[in-house]
N, C-alpha and C positions, 0 to 999 in steps of 0.2 A: 276029124268028124265031131260034130256037136252031139250032145246027148239027145235022144229021141224026144223027151218031153219038150225041149226047146224048139225042136223042129215042128212038133205038133202045135206049139204055141204060135209059131209063125203062120201055120196053116189056118188056125182059128182066127188070128188077127186079120189075115188076108180075106177070109170068108166074111168076117164082120164088115171089113171095109167095102167089099164088093156089094154087100147088102145095103149099107148106109152111105158109102162114099165111093162111087165108081172110080173117081180119079185116083184115090188112094190104092185101089186094087190094081189099076194100071201101073202106078209107080212101083208097087211091090213086085210087079213082073220083071223089073230091072234085075232083081235077084242077085245083087252084088254080094259076093262072099269074101270075107276076109279072115285071116288068121293072125290075131294079135301076137306080135313077137315080144316075148317076155325077156328083154335084155336085162332087166333087174335081176331075174332069177339066174340067167346065164352068168352074169358077172359075180353074183353071190356064190355060185358053185365053182367058179374058176380058180385054178391054182396058178401060180406065177408062170408055169410052163405053158398054160393055155392062152396066155395073153396074145402071142402072135396070131393065133387063129381068130380070136375075137376081134382083133384090130383089122384083120383082112375082111371079115364079114360085116363089121360095123365101123368103117373108117371114120365116119362122121361123128362118132361118139368119143373119139380120142383126139383132142387138140394136139397138134404137132409141137406146140410150144412147151409141152410137158414131156419129160423123159419117161421111159418105162418104169423107172423106180417110183415115180409119182403114183402110177396106177397100181403098182404092187402094194404100195403103202395103203392106198384106198381099200384094196381087197382085205387088208388086215386091220383097218380102222374100226375101233370099237363102236362108234356112233353109226358108221356105215353099216356094220353088221346088224345093229339093232333096227335100223331102217329097213334093211332087207327082210328081217324076221317079221316086223310089223306089217310090211306090204304083203308078204306071203300069207299071213294070218287073215288079213282083211280080203285079200284077193287070191284065194287058193286056185281059182280059175277065173276066166274073163268072159264066161258064156253070156251072161245077161248083158254085159257092156258091149260085147260083139254084136248082139242082135240090134241094140239101139244104134250103134255106129253104122251098121250095115243099112239100117233104115234111113239114117241121115244121108249116107252116100247114095242110096237109091233116089232120094229127093234131089240131091245136088246134080246127079246125072240126068234126071228128067228135065230140070229147069235150066241146066247149064250143060248142054251136050258135049262141050269141050272138056268136061271134068274127067280126069283120069284117076282111077282108084289108087291111092297112095299106100305105101307100107305103113302099118300102125305099130308103134314100138313103145313099150313102157320102160321107164327108168326111174331112178331116184335122183333127187336134186337138193338134198338137205333142206327139204320143206321150203322151197322157193315158191311161195304161193302167189307171187306177182307174175310168175311165168308157168302157170299150171299146164298149159298146152302150147305147143309150137307147131304151126302148120306151114308146110311148103307145098309146091306142086307135086312132089314125089314122096314126101315123108310127113307123117303125123307123129309127134313125140308127146307122150303123156307122162307128166311127173307124178308117178303113182303114189308117192308119199305125201302128196298134197290132197289126197282124197280118202284119208283113213277114218273119217268120222269126226263130227264137230266136238266130241268130248274126248278125243284121243289125248293121252298124256303128252305127246310130242308137241301139241298145240298150246300147251300152257303158256300164258303170257301174251298170246295173240288175241287181239280184241274180238269180242263176241260177234260183232257184225261181219267180221272176216271169217271167223271159224264156222259161222252158219252155213257157208257154202263149201267147206272142205269135206265134202261127202261124195261117195261114189255115184250118187244119183245126179250129180251136177256135171259129170264128165261130158255127156253128149251135148248138154246145153253150152258148156264152155267151148266145145269144138265148133258148134254152130255159130257161136259168137265170133270165133276166129275166122271162119269162112265168110261171115258177113263183112268183117273188116276188109277182106280182100276184094269184095264186090262193090262196096260203097265208096263214092268219091271222098277224098280226105276232108276232114272237118274244116269248115271255114273259121270257126272259133272267133266269130265277131260278136254275136249277140247270144243271149240266153236261148232264143228261139232256134238259132242255128244248132246249138248243142242239143236241144230237145229233139229236133227233127232227126239229127244224125242218129241218136240212140233209139228214136222211134223206128227208124228204118231197120236198125239191127234187130230190134225186138220183133218187128213184123216179119223179117227174114226168118227168125226162129219159128214164128207161127206157121210158116209155110214148110220149113225144112224139118221141124220136129213136132208135128201136130199130135203125136202120141205122148208128148210130155205136157204136164199141167202148166197152166199160165204162171203159176207161182214159181215153178222150177225154171221157166224160161227167163223170168226177170230176176231170179235169185232171191225171192221173198219167201217167208213162211206163209201158210194159208191165212193166218191172222193178219199179217202185214198187207197182203193183197186185199183182204176184206176191208181193212182200214182205208186203203187208197180208193177202193170202189165207193165206199160210203161217203168219203170226203172229197170226191172228185170235183163237185161243183164249187166247194169252198176253195180248193187249191187253185182252180182256174180263176175264180174271182180275185183271189189274192194276187195272182200274176198280172191280171188285167188292170185292176184298180191301182196298183202301185207302178204301172207302166214298166214292168220288168221284161216283157217279151223282147223288146228291141234295145234293151239296155246292154251296154258293153262293160258293165261293172265287173272287174276281175274276181270279185268275191262270190259272185252268183254261182259259178260251177261248183265250188266247195259247199255251198249251201243247198243246192238242189240237184246236182248232176253226179258228182263224184261219190264213190263209196263212202258211207258215213253211218254212224249209229242211228242218226235221225236227220230229218230235213230241218233246216234252220229258218223258221218263220219269225224267230225272235219273239215268240209268244209262248210263255212257259207251259200253258195248259194244252197247247197243240204240239210243241216240239217233243215233249216227253213221251207222247204216244205215237208219233209219226214214224214211218220207216224212212230210211235215206233214199236218195235218188228219185224223189217224186217228180223232178223235171223230166227224167227219162220216162217215167210212167205216163205223164201227160203227153209227151211227144209220141209215145206208142199209140195212144188213143187218137191223136190227130192223124197219124199215118193210117191207122185202121179206117178212119172216117174217109180219108182221101181215096183209099182203094175201094171202099164200098160205093162211093159216089162218082167214081170216074172209071172209064174203061181203059185201064192202063196195064201194060205188062210189068211183071215184077222187075225185070232188068231196067226198064225205063224209070220206074219209081226210084230205084236205088241211085240213079244218077241225076234225078231232078233236083232243082234248087229248093232250099227250105221255104223260101217265100212262095214259090209256085205251089208247093204241096199245101202249105197253110191256107193260102187264098182259095184253093180249089177244094179244100177238105169239107167245108161247111160244118166244121166241128162244133158240137154242142155237148157240154159235159152232162153226165148223169145227175139227176136231181134227187 
């Protein structure tokens, strides 16, 4: 059972949604309830004699290519023990995160009736920040040691733009992104526009699935970075259009404007130093928003529509 204050928080949120957003109140009535399984804590507390029981309850957590001696050594590994302690300190419970994940699942269930609530399991991964969450039809695995806070000592040496999102507030956004990837047709990877629209779809998916999360958290920006993108949206768009980048297949463009990076690479010192990375994703997001605002299209249909179709029907105009 969750603490009463959190239950009251849900009621207050539902009441607010009913007053201002009737659809959100309807979605909240899905009332999906989860209990996050703290495998990290179970493994941390386990003694060698507990290993057979753990393996029977969580067989997917133990690769058969490793003998039992490997897992027993892990139980006693100094770094592993420190990771367990840090995870417990940052996440003594998972109540706030459960509420956000439940809301995400409510939205997924509403828009995708075939959605089945998975088991949600936390584990440590030796700070594998490239695989913070893993989503399957039946299991969600959260690498809890990749969400300890951007100033955590374990993250020393990791680049700032990556550490920025190694915080507990990004868990639900990362989960939404993983579910978006399952629903969107694979990237064509032909032009910059293809890349932009692909990530624009993923970000719009987040708009719908986690509306209770700020836009900055959805894209993984700080509030200042989002403000910069908003203020310079017209300039970014003109740069893409005037240099004929939208339909370019230049293999360098994804690293300049799509992939995670400390800044976007306009090759203009006065702009690059202030800009956030992934501005191609940001513009793609605005194009998809415009498409959905100007066309009567179901979410599912948008997710599988071609980039050219979305762009041509979007009537996108950047903010000035």
